[in-house]
N, C-alpha and C positions, 0 to 999 in steps of 0.2 A: 330545411332541402336535404335532398340523399347526397351520402359522400358518392365521391365518385371514385371506382376502381385503384387509380394509381395512387392515392389520398390513403385509400383504407390501405392499400398493403405497405406504404410508408410509415404510417401510424403504428402499423402491427410489427414493421421491423425495428422499428425504436422502442414497442415498448419489448419485442426479445430481447433484444441488445440490452438496454437499461436493467431488467431484471436479471438477467444472465448477471451484469458486473456487479450488483450489488448480492444476488449469491455467491457469487465468487471472495465479496470479501467478507463477508459471514464465515463462509467454510476454512479460508484462510488466515484474514487477518483478527479472528474475535469479534465480539457481538461491542464492546466498547467502542472498538476502530467508530462503527456502525453511526455514533454518535459527532463522529466531525464534522466539520462543518461540510464540506466535501460528499459527505456520503450522505448526509438529510434529504435531498431532493431525492438521490436516488431511493431510499428507502418509501418517501412516500410513493414512488413510480412505480412500486415494485406491490407497493398494497400497506404498507406502513412497520415498524419493528416491531414485532412479536416480546421482543425480551424490555417493551419501553418499559420506564419508571424502575427496574429491579436488577439493574445492572450494576455489579460490584467486581470486586478484587476476583472471588468467589466463583462468581457467573463469569467473567473471563476465562480463568481457568480452565472451567470444565470446558467452554465453545475451544482454546487449544488445545484440550487433548481428545476434545475431536476433530480435530479437525488433522491432529496429529496419529491419528488410529487408521489415516490413509495418505498424509503427509509425510511419512517419514521414512528413510531412507535403509540400506543395511551396513554400510562405513562409514567411520570418524570423517568427518570433515579434516581439512589438513589445517584450516585456519576457518574463523566465524568475524567476516567484515562487520559491523553494524554501525559504522557512521560516525567512528570514537569512539563508542559506546562500548562496553564491556557486556556481553548476557550472562547473566547468572552471574552477575558481581556488581555492575553499576547498581547504585540506591536510588530512592526517589530522591533523599538529600541531596544526592548530590548533581542530579540531575537539576533542583530549583536552585542551586548554587551557580552551577554551570547557566543556568536561565540567567541568572539576576546578573551575573559577565557580561554575557550577550546582551544585556539590557532588551530581553524576547515579551513578544505578548504571551502569554501563555497561563492556562487554566483547569482545573481539574474538575472531569463531567461526574466524576463518584470517583470512589475509593477504586485505589490503585489504579487511575488513566488520569496520565498527563498531556495535555494537546496543546500545543504552540502553535503561532501562525504566524506568516511571513519572513519562516527564519531563513536567514544568506546561508545559502549553498559553503562558500567559506567555513560559518560555525558549523561545520557538521564533516567535513575534509573533505570534498568532494571541489574538483576542478572548474564547474561550471561558475560564473558569476551574477549567476540569478535568484531567485530565493524559492525556497520549497514555501507554498502556501500553505498545506497541514503538515505539521508534525504530530502522530500520535505514539507516546511510549504504552505498557502494556508493563504491570509487574504485579510479583506471581505473591502469593498472600502473606509471604514472607519477609515483604517488602525487596525483591532482586528484579532488576530488568528482564522482560521472558521474551518482549515481543515488538518490533516496533515498525510504524511503516509511512511513506512519505508521499506526497500529493502534491503533483504542480499540473496546473490547467490554465489554459485560455495563453496558450504559446502559438507560434506559429508551427507550420511543419517543418520548417528548417533548425526552429529553435530546438523543437522537441526532439526533429531527427540526432541535430550536435547533443543535445544534452543524456540521450539515453545510449549513443555508441559510447561517447565516456564513463558513464556508469558502469554497462555493461566488457566494456574496455577495461575496467579496475576491477570489476570481481574475476573477468578470466585470470588477469594477471597472479591472485590469489587463492584461484578455487580452480585452474585451467578449465576445460569445456565445459557448458554447462549440459548436465541430464537429458533437457529437452527446452527444444527450441523452434519456434513460428515466426516466419517475417521476418525485413529483415532489417526494422526500424529506423528506416528511407524516407525521407520528403514527399514521397509519392503517395505513397505508403499512405504513410502519417495523416496526408490530407484528403484520402479517399473517403466514401461512406463510414459511418462508422461500423457495419459489420464487417465491413471489407480493411477495418483500419491496423489491426491489431498487428500488435508485435510480441513478442514476449522471449524470456529465455527462463530458467526452474534448475535450483542445485538441491538437491533429495541426498542428507545423511543422515544417519542416527542422534544426530547431535545438531542437524539444524538445518534449517529451511534457509532460502533466499531463491527472491525473484522479483522481477523487473518487468512491469508492461508498461506498452505505449500506447495508447489510441486515442481518435479523434471521439473525443466521448461527447453524445448526444447535448450536453447540456453544456460542455467545457470548454469544448474541444479541442483539438489535439490538448494532451495529455499524460504524465506519468506517472507508474505509482512503483513504487520500488516495498520489500516487505521484505522483511529479515527477521528470523523466530528462534529462540531456545528451542529445541527437540529433546532437549532433556526432563527426565522425570523430575 
């Protein structure tokens, strides 16, 4: 049976949004993060992972270096908030000790990457009383934390808006106004069709990158992604 024009347009729009999110994640969060559970469906929808089976701390570093070629700013950050961790200082052993204290469900898909699931926001020093669906922490070949991403999904538009605004407000208190901003993180926007739902803020410094993005994801509903990365060599 031939597809109707409306169905074709909706399917194409969904594919464009899905691919855009997947490409953005690879470009800014690093190859390793794409093996977090939330990202696997995005990868498959976007055609699969080109680095499947080859990711390690060295490949993660190359991906981060490539991202920083375009993401790095010119001024030093006044602070480098990273959910209670210290970029370029926290070690994998310290993260594993934190994981045990918090009684978390974590694994290491490959060398240099730790992924935790169902992390209480309070364990990350955040004000919301929900849980982070997935938390990814990437380490340099020297074993220091350099990159981290959180993902919350299947939220209501109202909850997504409240949580995202708390996160954005906390960043602004430490860093000031963001370099770039789009959308208002409001419930109405986060309940809109995916292509019209995106709200984002970004900070770009010579030694630090931070981003918060909320959207009505094609497969996960209203969702929030946080990204904190060291931009030091």
